[in-house]
PyMOL commands that place a pseudoatom at each C-alpha (Angstrom):
pseudoatom trace, name=CA, resn=MET, resi=1, chain=A, elem=C, hetatm=0, pos=[107.615, 144.771, 99.131]
pseudoatom trace, name=CA, resn=ASN, resi=2, chain=A, elem=C, hetatm=0, pos=[108.577, 146.285, 102.458]
pseudoatom trace, name=CA, resn=LYS, resi=3, chain=A, elem=C, hetatm=0, pos=[109.317, 143.412, 104.880]
pseudoatom trace, name=CA, resn=LYS, resi=4, chain=A, elem=C, hetatm=0, pos=[107.240, 144.965, 107.653]
pseudoatom trace, name=CA, resn=ILE, resi=5, chain=A, elem=C, hetatm=0, pos=[104.224, 145.284, 105.350]
pseudoatom trace, name=CA, resn=LYS, resi=6, chain=A, elem=C, hetatm=0, pos=[104.707, 141.751, 104.109]
pseudoatom trace, name=CA, resn=SER, resi=7, chain=A, elem=C, hetatm=0, pos=[104.885, 140.433, 107.660]
pseudoatom trace, name=CA, resn=SER, resi=8, chain=A, elem=C, hetatm=0, pos=[101.769, 142.365, 108.633]
pseudoatom trace, name=CA, resn=LEU, resi=9, chain=A, elem=C, hetatm=0, pos=[99.819, 141.009, 105.678]
pseudoatom trace, name=CA, resn=LEU, resi=10, chain=A, elem=C, hetatm=0, pos=[100.911, 137.475, 106.419]
pseudoatom trace, name=CA, resn=ALA, resi=11, chain=A, elem=C, hetatm=0, pos=[99.952, 137.844, 110.068]
pseudoatom trace, name=CA, resn=LEU, resi=12, chain=A, elem=C, hetatm=0, pos=[96.540, 139.279, 109.136]
pseudoatom trace, name=CA, resn=ALA, resi=13, chain=A, elem=C, hetatm=0, pos=[95.893, 136.472, 106.687]
pseudoatom trace, name=CA, resn=THR, resi=14, chain=A, elem=C, hetatm=0, pos=[96.884, 133.839, 109.184]
pseudoatom trace, name=CA, resn=ALA, resi=15, chain=A, elem=C, hetatm=0, pos=[94.742, 135.422, 111.902]
pseudoatom trace, name=CA, resn=ALA, resi=16, chain=A, elem=C, hetatm=0, pos=[91.740, 135.581, 109.599]
pseudoatom trace, name=CA, resn=LEU, resi=17, chain=A, elem=C, hetatm=0, pos=[92.053, 131.926, 108.679]
pseudoatom trace, name=CA, resn=PHE, resi=18, chain=A, elem=C, hetatm=0, pos=[92.617, 130.878, 112.273]
pseudoatom trace, name=CA, resn=ALA, resi=19, chain=A, elem=C, hetatm=0, pos=[89.578, 132.828, 113.450]
pseudoatom trace, name=CA, resn=SER, resi=20, chain=A, elem=C, hetatm=0, pos=[87.395, 131.239, 110.787]
pseudoatom trace, name=CA, resn=GLN, resi=21, chain=A, elem=C, hetatm=0, pos=[88.516, 127.759, 111.762]
pseudoatom trace, name=CA, resn=ALA, resi=22, chain=A, elem=C, hetatm=0, pos=[87.921, 128.481, 115.441]
pseudoatom trace, name=CA, resn=ALA, resi=23, chain=A, elem=C, hetatm=0, pos=[84.434, 129.814, 114.733]
pseudoatom trace, name=CA, resn=MET, resi=24, chain=A, elem=C, hetatm=0, pos=[83.575, 126.624, 112.839]
pseudoatom trace, name=CA, resn=ALA, resi=25, chain=A, elem=C, hetatm=0, pos=[84.962, 124.314, 115.540]
pseudoatom trace, name=CA, resn=ALA, resi=26, chain=A, elem=C, hetatm=0, pos=[82.723, 121.285, 115.958]
pseudoatom trace, name=CA, resn=VAL, resi=27, chain=A, elem=C, hetatm=0, pos=[82.763, 118.289, 118.238]
pseudoatom trace, name=CA, resn=SER, resi=28, chain=A, elem=C, hetatm=0, pos=[84.456, 115.162, 116.977]
pseudoatom trace, name=CA, resn=VAL, resi=29, chain=A, elem=C, hetatm=0, pos=[84.459, 111.485, 117.858]
pseudoatom trace, name=CA, resn=GLY, resi=30, chain=A, elem=C, hetatm=0, pos=[87.114, 110.975, 120.521]
pseudoatom trace, name=CA, resn=ASP, resi=31, chain=A, elem=C, hetatm=0, pos=[86.707, 114.429, 122.071]
pseudoatom trace, name=CA, resn=ARG, resi=32, chain=A, elem=C, hetatm=0, pos=[86.435, 114.611, 125.826]
pseudoatom trace, name=CA, resn=ILE, resi=33, chain=A, elem=C, hetatm=0, pos=[83.500, 116.470, 127.335]
pseudoatom trace, name=CA, resn=LYS, resi=34, chain=A, elem=C, hetatm=0, pos=[82.318, 117.645, 130.737]
pseudoatom trace, name=CA, resn=PHE, resi=35, chain=A, elem=C, hetatm=0, pos=[78.754, 118.208, 131.918]
pseudoatom trace, name=CA, resn=ALA, resi=36, chain=A, elem=C, hetatm=0, pos=[77.505, 121.108, 134.036]
pseudoatom trace, name=CA, resn=ASP, resi=37, chain=A, elem=C, hetatm=0, pos=[73.998, 121.842, 135.241]
pseudoatom trace, name=CA, resn=ALA, resi=38, chain=A, elem=C, hetatm=0, pos=[71.940, 124.398, 133.289]
pseudoatom trace, name=CA, resn=PRO, resi=39, chain=A, elem=C, hetatm=0, pos=[68.358, 125.686, 133.690]
pseudoatom trace, name=CA, resn=GLY, resi=40, chain=A, elem=C, hetatm=0, pos=[65.825, 122.967, 134.363]
pseudoatom trace, name=CA, resn=ALA, resi=41, chain=A, elem=C, hetatm=0, pos=[64.510, 121.066, 137.385]
pseudoatom trace, name=CA, resn=HIS, resi=42, chain=A, elem=C, hetatm=0, pos=[65.646, 117.568, 138.321]
pseudoatom trace, name=CA, resn=PRO, resi=43, chain=A, elem=C, hetatm=0, pos=[65.372, 115.090, 136.714]
pseudoatom trace, name=CA, resn=GLY, resi=44, chain=A, elem=C, hetatm=0, pos=[66.718, 116.285, 133.402]
pseudoatom trace, name=CA, resn=GLY, resi=45, chain=A, elem=C, hetatm=0, pos=[66.536, 119.858, 132.254]
pseudoatom trace, name=CA, resn=SER, resi=46, chain=A, elem=C, hetatm=0, pos=[69.213, 121.384, 130.088]
pseudoatom trace, name=CA, resn=PHE, resi=47, chain=A, elem=C, hetatm=0, pos=[72.921, 120.650, 130.454]
pseudoatom trace, name=CA, resn=LEU, resi=48, chain=A, elem=C, hetatm=0, pos=[75.916, 122.752, 129.536]
pseudoatom trace, name=CA, resn=ILE, resi=49, chain=A, elem=C, hetatm=0, pos=[78.452, 120.578, 127.744]
pseudoatom trace, name=CA, resn=THR, resi=50, chain=A, elem=C, hetatm=0, pos=[82.026, 121.777, 127.339]
pseudoatom trace, name=CA, resn=ASP, resi=51, chain=A, elem=C, hetatm=0, pos=[83.918, 120.074, 124.541]
pseudoatom trace, name=CA, resn=TYR, resi=52, chain=A, elem=C, hetatm=0, pos=[87.678, 119.462, 124.714]
pseudoatom trace, name=CA, resn=ASP, resi=53, chain=A, elem=C, hetatm=0, pos=[90.107, 117.836, 122.325]
pseudoatom trace, name=CA, resn=SER, resi=54, chain=A, elem=C, hetatm=0, pos=[90.952, 114.159, 122.811]
pseudoatom trace, name=CA, resn=THR, resi=55, chain=A, elem=C, hetatm=0, pos=[93.571, 115.041, 125.443]
pseudoatom trace, name=CA, resn=GLY, resi=56, chain=A, elem=C, hetatm=0, pos=[91.103, 116.971, 127.583]
pseudoatom trace, name=CA, resn=ILE, resi=57, chain=A, elem=C, hetatm=0, pos=[93.334, 120.047, 127.506]
pseudoatom trace, name=CA, resn=VAL, resi=58, chain=A, elem=C, hetatm=0, pos=[92.152, 122.324, 124.685]
pseudoatom trace, name=CA, resn=VAL, resi=59, chain=A, elem=C, hetatm=0, pos=[88.621, 123.738, 125.086]
pseudoatom trace, name=CA, resn=LYS, resi=60, chain=A, elem=C, hetatm=0, pos=[86.808, 123.726, 121.725]
pseudoatom trace, name=CA, resn=GLY, resi=61, chain=A, elem=C, hetatm=0, pos=[83.542, 125.265, 122.884]
pseudoatom trace, name=CA, resn=SER, resi=62, chain=A, elem=C, hetatm=0, pos=[80.407, 124.861, 125.000]
pseudoatom trace, name=CA, resn=PHE, resi=63, chain=A, elem=C, hetatm=0, pos=[76.746, 124.351, 124.148]
pseudoatom trace, name=CA, resn=LEU, resi=64, chain=A, elem=C, hetatm=0, pos=[73.391, 123.551, 125.735]
pseudoatom trace, name=CA, resn=SER, resi=65, chain=A, elem=C, hetatm=0, pos=[72.072, 120.029, 125.356]
pseudoatom trace, name=CA, resn=PHE, resi=66, chain=A, elem=C, hetatm=0, pos=[69.276, 117.726, 126.507]
pseudoatom trace, name=CA, resn=CYS, resi=67, chain=A, elem=C, hetatm=0, pos=[69.172, 114.001, 127.302]
pseudoatom trace, name=CA, resn=VAL, resi=68, chain=A, elem=C, hetatm=0, pos=[67.523, 111.780, 124.733]
pseudoatom trace, name=CA, resn=GLU, resi=69, chain=A, elem=C, hetatm=0, pos=[67.014, 108.802, 127.066]
pseudoatom trace, name=CA, resn=TYR, resi=70, chain=A, elem=C, hetatm=0, pos=[65.518, 108.943, 130.551]
pseudoatom trace, name=CA, resn=ASN, resi=71, chain=A, elem=C, hetatm=0, pos=[67.468, 106.362, 132.533]
pseudoatom trace, name=CA, resn=GLU, resi=72, chain=A, elem=C, hetatm=0, pos=[71.059, 107.406, 131.771]
pseudoatom trace, name=CA, resn=HIS, resi=73, chain=A, elem=C, hetatm=0, pos=[73.333, 108.970, 134.331]
pseudoatom trace, name=CA, resn=MET, resi=74, chain=A, elem=C, hetatm=0, pos=[76.601, 110.899, 134.591]
pseudoatom trace, name=CA, resn=SER, resi=75, chain=A, elem=C, hetatm=0, pos=[78.470, 113.017, 137.142]
pseudoatom trace, name=CA, resn=PHE, resi=76, chain=A, elem=C, hetatm=0, pos=[79.092, 116.743, 136.808]
pseudoatom trace, name=CA, resn=GLY, resi=77, chain=A, elem=C, hetatm=0, pos=[82.736, 117.692, 136.419]
pseudoatom trace, name=CA, resn=ASP, resi=78, chain=A, elem=C, hetatm=0, pos=[84.001, 114.284, 135.289]
pseudoatom trace, name=CA, resn=PHE, resi=79, chain=A, elem=C, hetatm=0, pos=[85.446, 113.684, 131.847]
pseudoatom trace, name=CA, resn=TYR, resi=80, chain=A, elem=C, hetatm=0, pos=[83.488, 111.594, 129.349]
pseudoatom trace, name=CA, resn=LYS, resi=81, chain=A, elem=C, hetatm=0, pos=[84.253, 110.734, 125.754]
pseudoatom trace, name=CA, resn=ILE, resi=82, chain=A, elem=C, hetatm=0, pos=[82.290, 111.086, 122.504]
pseudoatom trace, name=CA, resn=GLY, resi=83, chain=A, elem=C, hetatm=0, pos=[82.185, 107.505, 121.276]
pseudoatom trace, name=CA, resn=ASP, resi=84, chain=A, elem=C, hetatm=0, pos=[80.147, 108.269, 118.162]
pseudoatom trace, name=CA, resn=ILE, resi=85, chain=A, elem=C, hetatm=0, pos=[77.939, 110.908, 116.560]
pseudoatom trace, name=CA, resn=SER, resi=86, chain=A, elem=C, hetatm=0, pos=[74.780, 109.551, 114.963]
pseudoatom trace, name=CA, resn=THR, resi=87, chain=A, elem=C, hetatm=0, pos=[71.025, 110.009, 114.649]
pseudoatom trace, name=CA, resn=GLU, resi=88, chain=A, elem=C, hetatm=0, pos=[70.136, 107.295, 117.157]
pseudoatom trace, name=CA, resn=ALA, resi=89, chain=A, elem=C, hetatm=0, pos=[70.367, 106.723, 120.890]
pseudoatom trace, name=CA, resn=ARG, resi=90, chain=A, elem=C, hetatm=0, pos=[72.378, 103.617, 121.672]
pseudoatom trace, name=CA, resn=ASN, resi=91, chain=A, elem=C, hetatm=0, pos=[72.645, 103.433, 125.415]
pseudoatom trace, name=CA, resn=GLY, resi=92, chain=A, elem=C, hetatm=0, pos=[69.268, 102.015, 126.306]
pseudoatom trace, name=CA, resn=GLY, resi=93, chain=A, elem=C, hetatm=0, pos=[66.245, 103.965, 127.401]
pseudoatom trace, name=CA, resn=VAL, resi=94, chain=A, elem=C, hetatm=0, pos=[62.747, 103.162, 128.609]
pseudoatom trace, name=CA, resn=ALA, resi=95, chain=A, elem=C, hetatm=0, pos=[61.236, 102.531, 125.158]
pseudoatom trace, name=CA, resn=GLY, resi=96, chain=A, elem=C, hetatm=0, pos=[61.715, 103.133, 121.458]
pseudoatom trace, name=CA, resn=GLY, resi=97, chain=A, elem=C, hetatm=0, pos=[64.174, 100.333, 120.779]
pseudoatom trace, name=CA, resn=ASN, resi=98, chain=A, elem=C, hetatm=0, pos=[67.944, 100.074, 121.009]
pseudoatom trace, name=CA, resn=PRO, resi=99, chain=A, elem=C, hetatm=0, pos=[69.226, 101.702, 118.927]
pseudoatom trace, name=CA, resn=ASP, resi=100, chain=A, elem=C, hetatm=0, pos=[66.488, 104.306, 119.176]
pseudoatom trace, name=CA, resn=PRO, resi=101, chain=A, elem=C, hetatm=0, pos=[66.219, 106.638, 116.128]
pseudoatom trace, name=CA, resn=LEU, resi=102, chain=A, elem=C, hetatm=0, pos=[65.952, 110.381, 116.769]
pseudoatom trace, name=CA, resn=ASP, resi=103, chain=A, elem=C, hetatm=0, pos=[62.422, 111.675, 116.222]
pseudoatom trace, name=CA, resn=VAL, resi=104, chain=A, elem=C, hetatm=0, pos=[62.055, 114.600, 113.817]
pseudoatom trace, name=CA, resn=LYS, resi=105, chain=A, elem=C, hetatm=0, pos=[59.859, 116.423, 116.333]
pseudoatom trace, name=CA, resn=THR, resi=106, chain=A, elem=C, hetatm=0, pos=[62.723, 116.372, 118.832]
pseudoatom trace, name=CA, resn=ALA, resi=107, chain=A, elem=C, hetatm=0, pos=[64.984, 117.763, 116.116]
pseudoatom trace, name=CA, resn=TRP, resi=108, chain=A, elem=C, hetatm=0, pos=[62.516, 120.601, 115.463]
pseudoatom trace, name=CA, resn=LEU, resi=109, chain=A, elem=C, hetatm=0, pos=[62.309, 121.546, 119.137]
pseudoatom trace, name=CA, resn=TYR, resi=110, chain=A, elem=C, hetatm=0, pos=[66.055, 121.457, 119.712]
pseudoatom trace, name=CA, resn=THR, resi=111, chain=A, elem=C, hetatm=0, pos=[66.875, 123.375, 116.514]
pseudoatom trace, name=CA, resn=ASN, resi=112, chain=A, elem=C, hetatm=0, pos=[64.542, 126.192, 117.518]
pseudoatom trace, name=CA, resn=PHE, resi=113, chain=A, elem=C, hetatm=0, pos=[65.696, 126.167, 121.146]
pseudoatom trace, name=CA, resn=ILE, resi=114, chain=A, elem=C, hetatm=0, pos=[69.336, 126.571, 120.072]
pseudoatom trace, name=CA, resn=GLU, resi=115, chain=A, elem=C, hetatm=0, pos=[69.175, 128.630, 116.879]
pseudoatom trace, name=CA, resn=THR, resi=116, chain=A, elem=C, hetatm=0, pos=[65.831, 130.404, 116.566]
pseudoatom trace, name=CA, resn=PRO, resi=117, chain=A, elem=C, hetatm=0, pos=[64.292, 130.648, 120.049]
pseudoatom trace, name=CA, resn=SER, resi=118, chain=A, elem=C, hetatm=0, pos=[61.905, 133.371, 118.884]
pseudoatom trace, name=CA, resn=GLU, resi=119, chain=A, elem=C, hetatm=0, pos=[60.091, 130.690, 116.861]
pseudoatom trace, name=CA, resn=LEU, resi=120, chain=A, elem=C, hetatm=0, pos=[59.021, 129.102, 120.141]
pseudoatom trace, name=CA, resn=ASP, resi=121, chain=A, elem=C, hetatm=0, pos=[57.378, 132.316, 121.351]
pseudoatom trace, name=CA, resn=ALA, resi=122, chain=A, elem=C, hetatm=0, pos=[54.264, 131.264, 119.458]
pseudoatom trace, name=CA, resn=VAL, resi=123, chain=A, elem=C, hetatm=0, pos=[53.941, 128.275, 121.803]
pseudoatom trace, name=CA, resn=THR, resi=124, chain=A, elem=C, hetatm=0, pos=[51.386, 129.102, 124.499]
pseudoatom trace, name=CA, resn=GLY, resi=125, chain=A, elem=C, hetatm=0, pos=[53.131, 129.989, 127.753]
pseudoatom trace, name=CA, resn=TRP, resi=126, chain=A, elem=C, hetatm=0, pos=[56.686, 129.825, 126.409]
pseudoatom trace, name=CA, resn=ALA, resi=127, chain=A, elem=C, hetatm=0, pos=[57.543, 133.527, 126.115]
pseudoatom trace, name=CA, resn=ALA, resi=128, chain=A, elem=C, hetatm=0, pos=[56.508, 134.312, 129.690]
pseudoatom trace, name=CA, resn=ALA, resi=129, chain=A, elem=C, hetatm=0, pos=[58.190, 131.257, 131.242]
pseudoatom trace, name=CA, resn=SER, resi=130, chain=A, elem=C, hetatm=0, pos=[61.423, 131.479, 133.232]
pseudoatom trace, name=CA, resn=ALA, resi=131, chain=A, elem=C, hetatm=0, pos=[64.642, 129.875, 131.977]
pseudoatom trace, name=CA, resn=GLU, resi=132, chain=A, elem=C, hetatm=0, pos=[64.216, 127.164, 134.611]
pseudoatom trace, name=CA, resn=THR, resi=133, chain=A, elem=C, hetatm=0, pos=[60.677, 126.389, 133.477]
pseudoatom trace, name=CA, resn=LYS, resi=134, chain=A, elem=C, hetatm=0, pos=[61.718, 126.364, 129.809]
pseudoatom trace, name=CA, resn=GLY, resi=135, chain=A, elem=C, hetatm=0, pos=[64.565, 123.944, 130.464]
pseudoatom trace, name=CA, resn=THR, resi=136, chain=A, elem=C, hetatm=0, pos=[62.308, 121.610, 132.414]
pseudoatom trace, name=CA, resn=ALA, resi=137, chain=A, elem=C, hetatm=0, pos=[59.515, 121.728, 129.823]
pseudoatom trace, name=CA, resn=MET, resi=138, chain=A, elem=C, hetatm=0, pos=[61.861, 121.193, 126.897]
pseudoatom trace, name=CA, resn=GLN, resi=139, chain=A, elem=C, hetatm=0, pos=[63.371, 118.096, 128.514]
pseudoatom trace, name=CA, resn=ASN, resi=140, chain=A, elem=C, hetatm=0, pos=[59.916, 116.778, 129.420]
pseudoatom trace, name=CA, resn=ALA, resi=141, chain=A, elem=C, hetatm=0, pos=[58.712, 117.283, 125.836]
pseudoatom trace, name=CA, resn=ILE, resi=142, chain=A, elem=C, hetatm=0, pos=[61.783, 115.570, 124.359]
pseudoatom trace, name=CA, resn=TRP, resi=143, chain=A, elem=C, hetatm=0, pos=[61.447, 112.570, 126.670]
pseudoatom trace, name=CA, resn=PHE, resi=144, chain=A, elem=C, hetatm=0, pos=[57.747, 112.279, 125.805]
pseudoatom trace, name=CA, resn=ILE, resi=145, chain=A, elem=C, hetatm=0, pos=[58.422, 112.402, 122.067]
pseudoatom trace, name=CA, resn=GLU, resi=146, chain=A, elem=C, hetatm=0, pos=[61.173, 109.804, 122.442]
pseudoatom trace, name=CA, resn=GLN, resi=147, chain=A, elem=C, hetatm=0, pos=[58.752, 107.547, 124.400]
pseudoatom trace, name=CA, resn=GLU, resi=148, chain=A, elem=C, hetatm=0, pos=[60.697, 107.830, 127.646]
pseudoatom trace, name=CA, resn=VAL, resi=149, chain=A, elem=C, hetatm=0, pos=[57.909, 109.322, 129.794]
pseudoatom trace, name=CA, resn=THR, resi=150, chain=A, elem=C, hetatm=0, pos=[54.132, 109.256, 129.573]
pseudoatom trace, name=CA, resn=THR, resi=151, chain=A, elem=C, hetatm=0, pos=[53.120, 112.447, 131.394]
pseudoatom trace, name=CA, resn=LEU, resi=152, chain=A, elem=C, hetatm=0, pos=[53.477, 116.032, 130.270]
pseudoatom trace, name=CA, resn=SER, resi=153, chain=A, elem=C, hetatm=0, pos=[53.407, 119.424, 131.948]
pseudoatom trace, name=CA, resn=THR, resi=154, chain=A, elem=C, hetatm=0, pos=[51.142, 122.022, 130.375]
pseudoatom trace, name=CA, resn=LEU, resi=155, chain=A, elem=C, hetatm=0, pos=[54.047, 123.833, 128.704]
pseudoatom trace, name=CA, resn=ALA, resi=156, chain=A, elem=C, hetatm=0, pos=[55.682, 120.601, 127.561]
pseudoatom trace, name=CA, resn=SER, resi=157, chain=A, elem=C, hetatm=0, pos=[52.377, 119.506, 126.035]
pseudoatom trace, name=CA, resn=ALA, resi=158, chain=A, elem=C, hetatm=0, pos=[52.204, 122.769, 124.084]
pseudoatom trace, name=CA, resn=LEU, resi=159, chain=A, elem=C, hetatm=0, pos=[55.772, 122.170, 122.827]
pseudoatom trace, name=CA, resn=VAL, resi=160, chain=A, elem=C, hetatm=0, pos=[54.899, 118.656, 121.676]
pseudoatom trace, name=CA, resn=ASP, resi=161, chain=A, elem=C, hetatm=0, pos=[51.830, 119.960, 119.847]
pseudoatom trace, name=CA, resn=ALA, resi=162, chain=A, elem=C, hetatm=0, pos=[53.891, 122.660, 118.123]
pseudoatom trace, name=CA, resn=ALA, resi=163, chain=A, elem=C, hetatm=0, pos=[56.512, 120.130, 117.069]
pseudoatom trace, name=CA, resn=GLY, resi=164, chain=A, elem=C, hetatm=0, pos=[53.839, 117.841, 115.666]
pseudoatom trace, name=CA, resn=ALA, resi=165, chain=A, elem=C, hetatm=0, pos=[52.327, 120.698, 113.661]
pseudoatom trace, name=CA, resn=SER, resi=166, chain=A, elem=C, hetatm=0, pos=[55.685, 121.897, 112.350]
pseudoatom trace, name=CA, resn=GLY, resi=167, chain=A, elem=C, hetatm=0, pos=[55.691, 119.684, 109.279]
pseudoatom trace, name=CA, resn=TRP, resi=168, chain=A, elem=C, hetatm=0, pos=[59.344, 118.702, 109.703]
pseudoatom trace, name=CA, resn=THR, resi=169, chain=A, elem=C, hetatm=0, pos=[60.246, 115.432, 107.994]
pseudoatom trace, name=CA, resn=ASP, resi=170, chain=A, elem=C, hetatm=0, pos=[63.983, 115.259, 108.643]
pseudoatom trace, name=CA, resn=THR, resi=171, chain=A, elem=C, hetatm=0, pos=[66.298, 115.615, 111.620]
pseudoatom trace, name=CA, resn=GLY, resi=172, chain=A, elem=C, hetatm=0, pos=[68.342, 118.210, 109.704]
pseudoatom trace, name=CA, resn=ARG, resi=173, chain=A, elem=C, hetatm=0, pos=[71.627, 119.036, 111.427]
pseudoatom trace, name=CA, resn=VAL, resi=174, chain=A, elem=C, hetatm=0, pos=[70.577, 117.656, 114.800]
pseudoatom trace, name=CA, resn=LYS, resi=175, chain=A, elem=C, hetatm=0, pos=[72.673, 114.701, 115.915]
pseudoatom trace, name=CA, resn=ILE, resi=176, chain=A, elem=C, hetatm=0, pos=[73.018, 112.520, 118.991]
pseudoatom trace, name=CA, resn=LEU, resi=177, chain=A, elem=C, hetatm=0, pos=[76.305, 112.361, 120.816]
pseudoatom trace, name=CA, resn=ASN, resi=178, chain=A, elem=C, hetatm=0, pos=[76.740, 108.763, 121.926]
pseudoatom trace, name=CA, resn=VAL, resi=179, chain=A, elem=C, hetatm=0, pos=[78.770, 109.468, 125.048]
pseudoatom trace, name=CA, resn=THR, resi=180, chain=A, elem=C, hetatm=0, pos=[80.859, 106.893, 126.889]
pseudoatom trace, name=CA, resn=THR, resi=181, chain=A, elem=C, hetatm=0, pos=[83.036, 106.813, 129.975]
pseudoatom trace, name=CA, resn=LEU, resi=182, chain=A, elem=C, hetatm=0, pos=[86.757, 107.162, 129.331]
pseudoatom trace, name=CA, resn=ALA, resi=183, chain=A, elem=C, hetatm=0, pos=[86.982, 103.397, 129.694]
pseudoatom trace, name=CA, resn=GLY, resi=184, chain=A, elem=C, hetatm=0, pos=[84.400, 102.938, 126.932]
pseudoatom trace, name=CA, resn=GLY, resi=185, chain=A, elem=C, hetatm=0, pos=[81.339, 102.096, 129.004]
pseudoatom trace, name=CA, resn=LEU, resi=186, chain=A, elem=C, hetatm=0, pos=[77.978, 103.442, 127.868]
pseudoatom trace, name=CA, resn=ALA, resi=187, chain=A, elem=C, hetatm=0, pos=[76.952, 106.665, 129.574]
pseudoatom trace, name=CA, resn=GLN, resi=188, chain=A, elem=C, hetatm=0, pos=[74.680, 109.221, 127.880]
pseudoatom trace, name=CA, resn=ASP, resi=189, chain=A, elem=C, hetatm=0, pos=[72.923, 110.142, 124.630]
pseudoatom trace, name=CA, resn=GLN, resi=190, chain=A, elem=C, hetatm=0, pos=[72.889, 113.930, 124.200]
pseudoatom trace, name=CA, resn=LEU, resi=191, chain=A, elem=C, hetatm=0, pos=[71.492, 116.280, 121.578]
pseudoatom trace, name=CA, resn=TYR, resi=192, chain=A, elem=C, hetatm=0, pos=[73.871, 118.328, 119.456]
pseudoatom trace, name=CA, resn=ILE, resi=193, chain=A, elem=C, hetatm=0, pos=[73.426, 120.510, 116.377]
pseudoatom trace, name=CA, resn=THR, resi=194, chain=A, elem=C, hetatm=0, pos=[76.132, 120.710, 113.748]
pseudoatom trace, name=CA, resn=PRO, resi=195, chain=A, elem=C, hetatm=0, pos=[77.193, 124.366, 113.429]
pseudoatom trace, name=CA, resn=VAL, resi=196, chain=A, elem=C, hetatm=0, pos=[77.027, 126.271, 110.179]
pseudoatom trace, name=CA, resn=PRO, resi=197, chain=A, elem=C, hetatm=0, pos=[79.515, 129.133, 109.605]
pseudoatom trace, name=CA, resn=GLU, resi=198, chain=A, elem=C, hetatm=0, pos=[77.957, 132.586, 109.626]
pseudoatom trace, name=CA, resn=PRO, resi=199, chain=A, elem=C, hetatm=0, pos=[78.214, 134.655, 106.405]
pseudoatom trace, name=CA, resn=GLU, resi=200, chain=A, elem=C, hetatm=0, pos=[80.837, 136.907, 108.003]
pseudoatom trace, name=CA, resn=ILE, resi=201, chain=A, elem=C, hetatm=0, pos=[82.973, 133.854, 108.668]
pseudoatom trace, name=CA, resn=TYR, resi=202, chain=A, elem=C, hetatm=0, pos=[82.920, 132.980, 104.977]
pseudoatom trace, name=CA, resn=ALA, resi=203, chain=A, elem=C, hetatm=0, pos=[83.949, 136.569, 104.231]
pseudoatom trace, name=CA, resn=MET, resi=204, chain=A, elem=C, hetatm=0, pos=[86.770, 136.299, 106.742]
pseudoatom trace, name=CA, resn=MET, resi=205, chain=A, elem=C, hetatm=0, pos=[87.965, 133.080, 105.141]
pseudoatom trace, name=CA, resn=ALA, resi=206, chain=A, elem=C, hetatm=0, pos=[87.883, 134.672, 101.694]
pseudoatom trace, name=CA, resn=ALA, resi=207, chain=A, elem=C, hetatm=0, pos=[89.825, 137.655, 102.976]
pseudoatom trace, name=CA, resn=GLY, resi=208, chain=A, elem=C, hetatm=0, pos=[92.391, 135.404, 104.604]
pseudoatom trace, name=CA, resn=LEU, resi=209, chain=A, elem=C, hetatm=0, pos=[92.851, 133.306, 101.475]
pseudoatom trace, name=CA, resn=GLY, resi=210, chain=A, elem=C, hetatm=0, pos=[93.040, 136.427, 99.331]
pseudoatom trace, name=CA, resn=LEU, resi=211, chain=A, elem=C, hetatm=0, pos=[95.737, 137.968, 101.495]
pseudoatom trace, name=CA, resn=MET, resi=212, chain=A, elem=C, hetatm=0, pos=[97.716, 134.738, 101.513]
pseudoatom trace, name=CA, resn=GLY, resi=213, chain=A, elem=C, hetatm=0, pos=[97.500, 134.611, 97.718]
pseudoatom trace, name=CA, resn=PHE, resi=214, chain=A, elem=C, hetatm=0, pos=[98.544, 138.256, 97.421]
pseudoatom trace, name=CA, resn=VAL, resi=215, chain=A, elem=C, hetatm=0, pos=[101.586, 137.665, 99.595]
pseudoatom trace, name=CA, resn=ALA, resi=216, chain=A, elem=C, hetatm=0, pos=[102.521, 134.580, 97.583]
pseudoatom trace, name=CA, resn=ARG, resi=217, chain=A, elem=C, hetatm=0, pos=[102.285, 136.489, 94.284]
pseudoatom trace, name=CA, resn=ARG, resi=218, chain=A, elem=C, hetatm=0, pos=[104.401, 139.335, 95.616]
pseudoatom trace, name=CA, resn=ARG, resi=219, chain=A, elem=C, hetatm=0, pos=[107.051, 136.872, 96.712]
pseudoatom trace, name=CA, resn=LYS, resi=220, chain=A, elem=C, hetatm=0, pos=[107.262, 135.415, 93.220]
pseudoatom trace, name=CA, resn=LYS, resi=221, chain=A, elem=C, hetatm=0, pos=[107.818, 138.848, 91.704]
pseudoatom trace, name=CA, resn=GLU, resi=222, chain=A, elem=C, hetatm=0, pos=[110.578, 139.846, 94.136]
for i in range(1, 222): cmd.bond("trace and resi %d" % i, "trace and resi %d" % (i + 1))
show_as sticks, trace
zoom trace
């Protein structure tokens, strides 16, 4: 085979595989993360979490998250560490026990907020609300479900009702990041949803593997 063609095929295969791995990047225990403010009024609201590798150098991705417990605190811009990934809050909280298992209704709300926001349009008042109002109401609803607060806004109450009527019985892919300081002290419990590769990513992986196999077969024949 022409060396230029062979090199091009190898490069394409490698790029396809690399792209698929990057698209499936997920947080891991030991990763460093930073918090930034996102829509939602104080206290709480949504947070933008940027995930880095364990060195704090390579950015692996960013995602929106909400606090599970009410009385936990962190500082924007500082590095924290993912101490564990579980289905329970471990850093305290107002009520619900310690550890405090994730409620399936919280999982339903967060899954729809992240992956299928149109599902929440059926909730009274949601579609017309601003991003700020949605972030505030979502955090309020999550804290109420997790027994951290006892009062609800009108929109948060509608979210709680929708979650209760959803029929969900499992937390699905929703996890809790048990976040610590770099020194290992307890810091935050944050929601996270394990990503699933899109169908086109599977196709890209198959193409990459196929090209790699083709190149390998050609090499054997030459």
